[in-house]
N, C-alpha and C positions, 0 to 999 in steps of 0.2 A: 201171468199171480202166483205162480205157484212155483218156481223159481227163488232157490235162499241162494244164490251162486249172485252178488251186486255185479262186479268184471263180467261176467258172463251177457247178464239183462244188457247192461247197458254197451256190451260188443251188439248184442242182438239190435237193438235200438237203434244204432248207427248205421248199422248192416240193410234195418228194415227203410228206412227215409230213405236212403239213395233210390233201391226200389219203388217205391211206392212213387217218388214223388218225377222217378224216370218218365213213368210209362203212364200218369194218370194226370197229364197235368192239363187237359180241359174240364176234367171229371175227376178228382182227387179222391182218394178213398180218407175222406175224414179221419174216421175212426181208426182207421190203422194208424196213420200220423200222430192221431195226441197220443197214443200207445207207446210211437215206436218216438217219438221227440220228449216226453216225458223219461222212457229208460235215458235215451242216448244224453241227455243233462244231467244223469244220474255219473260217467263217467269223465267233465266235465268238473263237476261239482266235487267231487272226490278230489282229483285231481290235485282244483286249487287247496282244497283243506290240509292235503299234506304237503305241499309247498307252504303253506302259511304254517302250518306248525316246526318245518324247517327252518321257519323266519324264529318260530319266537326261542325255539332250541336255539340259535344262536348267535340270537341278543344274552338269551341264560347262560350260553353253558362261554362261548369264546371270548378270548381274549387281545387286548390287541386293533387298532386302528379299525380294521375290516372289518371289527362286529358290527358299526351300525350299518358300517354299506350292506353287509351280505345280508344283513335283517329288511334292510331296507330291499333293495333288488327281491328278497326274497318275497315281499309284499308287492310288489309293484307285478310281480307273476301270476301270484294269485289273484289278483284284481286284475288281471285276464282271461285267466282261467273263470275265474268267477261270472265276470260276461258275455262268453261263451257260451259257459251253463242258464244263464236269464235267458238270455237268445232264445236255449234249446224247449225254455222251459214255458217260456212263452209263447211261443210257436202254439205247443200245447192246446195250451190257454186260450189261446185265438181260434184252434178249432173248437174246440170245446162250445165255446160259445154261438161258433158259426153252427156247430150241429144238432143242438141240444138248445140255448140260450142258458137263461138262468131258470129253468122247472124242469124238474124229470118227472111230471106225472105222465101218466101209462106209459113209460120205462121197463122194459123185460128186469130180471136180474144183472142181467149179464151185459146190460146196456148202461144200469144204474153205478156199476162197479165201472165202465169205463167213467162214466161222467164224475164218479168220485175221484177217481187217478187226475182228470184233469183239473177238477177243481184245487189238490193237492200241487198239482205243476200252478198251476195259478198263481196258491201263495210262495211256492219257491222262486219262483220268475220275480217276484218285487224281492227274497229273501238275496239272492244271487242277484239281482242289481245291486241293490245297498252296499254286499258285501267289494262289491266292483270300483267301488267310489260313482254307481247312478249313470254307467260306461253304457246301458241299454233304452237307458231312456223311462222303464216300465212305469206307469203311470198309480199315484203312492193309491189310489181309491181302490185297485187290485183286490186287497185285501177285505175292502167292504163288501164287493161286489161277489168275492168266492163264498162270503160267512152267509149274502142274500141266497147262493145260490144251495147252500145246502142246509136249508132251513127243507127242504121237499125229502132230503132225506130219512130215516127212522134210524136212532142212534144203537136200538138190540139188533138193528141186523150187519151197522156196518162198525162193529165197534168203539161206540162213541165219537168214531170221528165228525159226523157231523156237526154236535157239540164243540167239537174241540176247536174245529173252523171257525165257529161261529167265536166261542170265547177269545182265542188269539187274536182276531182280528178287534175284539169290543177294548182286551189287554192293549193292546197296541196302540190304539187311537181311544185316548181317557172318552167319553162323553157318548159316546159312538152305540153303546147294548142299553138294549131295553133296561129304565128306571126299574133300583132292586135288586137287581143281578149282579152278582159278582161274577167276573169272567173268571179270577181268577178260584174260585170254591168250582165252578162251572167247569174248570181244566182240569183240576186234580176227579170229581164225577167220571168224567170223559173218562181222564185216561185209565181209573179203577175198572172203566164197564168193558175195554177193549182190552187190559190184563189178563180179565178172568175169561176172555174168549179166546186168549194167547197170538193179540194183535197188539204191538204195543207201538201204533203210529200215534195215537194220541195221548200217552207221554212225549213221545218227542218231539210232539207241537208245543207241549207245553214247555219243554227244556226249548224249543227254542223262541218263543214269549222270554221265559223268565230272561235267557241269553240277553236278548233282544235288549228288554226289561231296565237290566238292572239290577234283576231282582236275583240278590246271591242265594241269600236262606230259600227259594222257591227252588229255584235252579239245582239247590244240593241238595235238597229232600227226594227233586225229581229226579234225580241220577243215580242216588241210593234205591229207590222205588224202584226203578226199570231196572237195575242190577236181581233184589233178587225176587221179584218178577218173572222172572229166566225161568224159574221153577216149572213158570207153564209152561206146558209146551209150544213151541209156533201151530198156529192152524193154519194145515195143508195147502189151504186152499187159497191162503193170502203172506205168503213165508216172504216174498219180494217185500212189500210193505212192513215186515217185521224184522224184516233184517235194515231194510234201508234207514227204519227208528231207529234201529239199535246202533249204528251206523254216525248216526245223527248226535246221539245220546254220548257216545263214545269220542267224540270229538268233540265236543266242548271237555269232556271227564282230561280226557289231553293237555286241555290246556291249561287246566286247574292244576294237575299234577305236572306240569315243566313249567310253571309257576310258582309255584312250593319247590321243585322237591326236582328239576331239572331233565325230566325223565316223561316220557306217558304213562299211562297209568297204570300199577300193575296191576292191580286188579279191579277189573268192570263191576260198578258198586259202592266200592267204596272209595273213602275221600285221607287224601294225605295228615295226617298228625300235627300238630305244630309241636317243636321239640320242647320238651323241661328242656330250660334251660340252666343249667349245673348238676344237673343228672348226669349219676354217673354211668355209662353203660358198662361196667366191669360185676353192676351190684354192689361197692362198697362207697364210702362217703368218698374215701382219698386212697386209690393203694397206691400213689409213687408222694404223699405223704410223709410219710416215718422215714423217720433217723433211720431206719433199719426194715427196710423192706427186704431182705433176704433171708429173717431172722436170724441173722451171726451180728456179733459185736459191729461194728467198724476197726478197720487196722488202725494202728496209730500215725499217725503225720510221722513220715522218718524225717521232715526237716522241724520236729520240734525239738528243745535241749532238755535234758532232763531236767530239768528245775522249771519244769513248765513255761518257762521267757522262747519266745519265739526267737531261731538264729537270722540275726540283716540278709 
């Protein structure tokens, strides 16, 4: 949880998974498997995102007959990688349910932290499976089970993430939340809570939910808010979650920038500005529209006759 390098964290997870599974087959150390499978899922998800961005860049910038084929191939490879991520996240979620059920009564803070990681992995299993084309078959009700399991955690202690998990579920499945509760408003409140404590995972959940729901205004505002919130130092006890949150929002930002400009995000927290058609980048009305752009009289045409008539 204190690591601030996603690459190191995911490689650690992949290494530990093999060790734990090979030595404890009859009585698996499920708590270790929750964390190691969740961390290893990050590896596959990061690769899937990069492959997907490569395909979008090809579609935007390449020319010729291979353009669509390159983009299609990248999408297919990305789906395979998302399926690996979904399987790993789902395994972490399954071990979470096996160890704790959907209740965190009488847990220590350390156990609650692990339980929270397992809940997040549950959400990510469904999100990744959807991106894979449902190749793994993660149950659609997983997101609602995660929301139910998050109800026992305290928002102030866990950076607004419990409410964000609930609100993301209610925003994704209309009508599933309590009557009179606006899930988008709750997501914003939870995100602000986390940002004030230097853990921006609730903001990333808002970004996920907005992107999946096609709420472009909410998505863009959330990305800008995430960028501004980086002025608050990351909480040392949860740098892994904070760095993961940044990677989520940056990925969505990159997709916006590629669609508009053909390249990844120039500066995180900013959005591409639509060009003002007709505006001159040189700052004048028309620098090349004058008959005398160089400040001198144009030379007489050598082919003109002295009486002003053109020669044949």
